[in-house]
N, C-alpha and C positions, 0 to 999 in steps of 0.2 A: 505493500498499500504506499503510496506517495502522503509525503508529509507536506503539510501548508506551509510556506514560508511566513512571516511577521506580515509581509504586505498583502497576503489573500494565497488562493488558489496557485500551486504549481502548473505552468502552462509550457509543456516541451519545447525548446528552439525551434525544432520544426514545425509544428503547428503555428506559433507566433510567425515565422518568416511567411507561412504558407497565407494567413490571416492579413500579414500587411501585404505582399503581393496580391491577392484578392483585391484589398482595397483600393491599392496604387492602379489595378487594372481598371476597377469600376471609375477613380477619380479620371484616369486618362480619357475613357470614354464620354464621360461627362464634360471634360476640357475639350474635347474635338468637337462634341454636338453644342457646346458653348459659343468657340469660335465661327463654327459655321454660323448660328443663328446672329452674331454682330460683325462679322467679316464676310467678304468675298475676293474674288481674286484671287492674287498670287499670295497673299496674307492668308487666305484659309487654306489655300493650298500646299502652300511649304508648312505651314504649321500642323497640317492633319498628318503631312510625310515623317514630320518629326515626332508627333506622338504616334504615327503608326508602328515606328522601332521600338518608341517607350511602351508599349502595350505589348508588343512581343515580348521586351524583356520583361515585363511581368509575367509574362506566362513561363516565360525559362523558369524564373523563382518559384511559379506555382507548382511547377512539374518536377524541379530540381532545386529544393529550398535551402541546400547547404553550397549551392553554386557560389563562385566568388563573384564579386561586382564585374572584374572583367571578363570571365567568361559569360556571365550572362549578356555583357553588353555586347562582346564579340559576336555570340552566336545570333542575337537580335538581329546586329548591322548585317552578318552573311546571311541569315536568313532573308532580310528587305532588301538587301543589294540582289540575290538570287531570284527573288520576284519580279524585281524592276529588270533585269538582264532578260527573263523568260520572256518579259512583254515583246521582246526582239522577234520573238519567234511566231508571234499572232497565235499562240495556244490561249493565253488569257483572254486574250478578246473573243475567241469564239466561246470560251467558258462564260465571259462576263455578258454574251450576249443570250446564254442561256439561265443563266442564275444571277441573282440578285447578290446572294453571297457569296457567290465567286467575284464578282464585278468589286466588292467590298473587300476582300481578302487579297487578289490577283491583279485588281486594275485591269486595265485594257491596252494602252499607247507606252511606249517607254517615252523618258522626259529625263534628258540626262542630270538637270539641276535635282531631280529628286534622289540622286545618290549624296551627295553633298547634305542635305536635310537629312536623309536617313542617319548620315554619321551626327550629324548635332543632335539627334534624338538620342542615338546609343551614347554620345559624350554626356548630355544631360543624364541620363538614365543612370550612367556609370557612377556619377557624381553624387547622385542622390542616395545610390545603393552604398557605395562607398561610406558616405555620412552616417548614414542607418545602421551600416554594421559596424562600426565604430562607438556606436550611442552606447550607454549604460546606463541603467537607473541609478539614480543616487541610492547610497545605502540609508536604511532607514537606523534611528537608536534605538 
């Protein structure tokens, strides 16, 4: 049986990491919808690109809660770049015509500047993840 700490119930680190990752994923989706509701054009598009990679980072942490920040950011960036480069083949465009989900996940047309904005998202996610990973709650008297 697990003991309770003086501050409350014991929460295993893996559970805590997954909870934070899930909250981050939801906050990222909300941020993306918020940007779309108040902005348009390039601002909304490129913010969406960066947030896409942040969301992928959160999903990586959700699936592998012990992953280090650099590993999660690298995986998110590689995935985002792979999806963008796949758009050069036309396969994502065809899938996007058939499915709204495919359009959201895969996009449809290649746009070189997206590659930069995915890197911005990965760097941002890495910075936040690194900060959270180094945070320790204050000791209670």
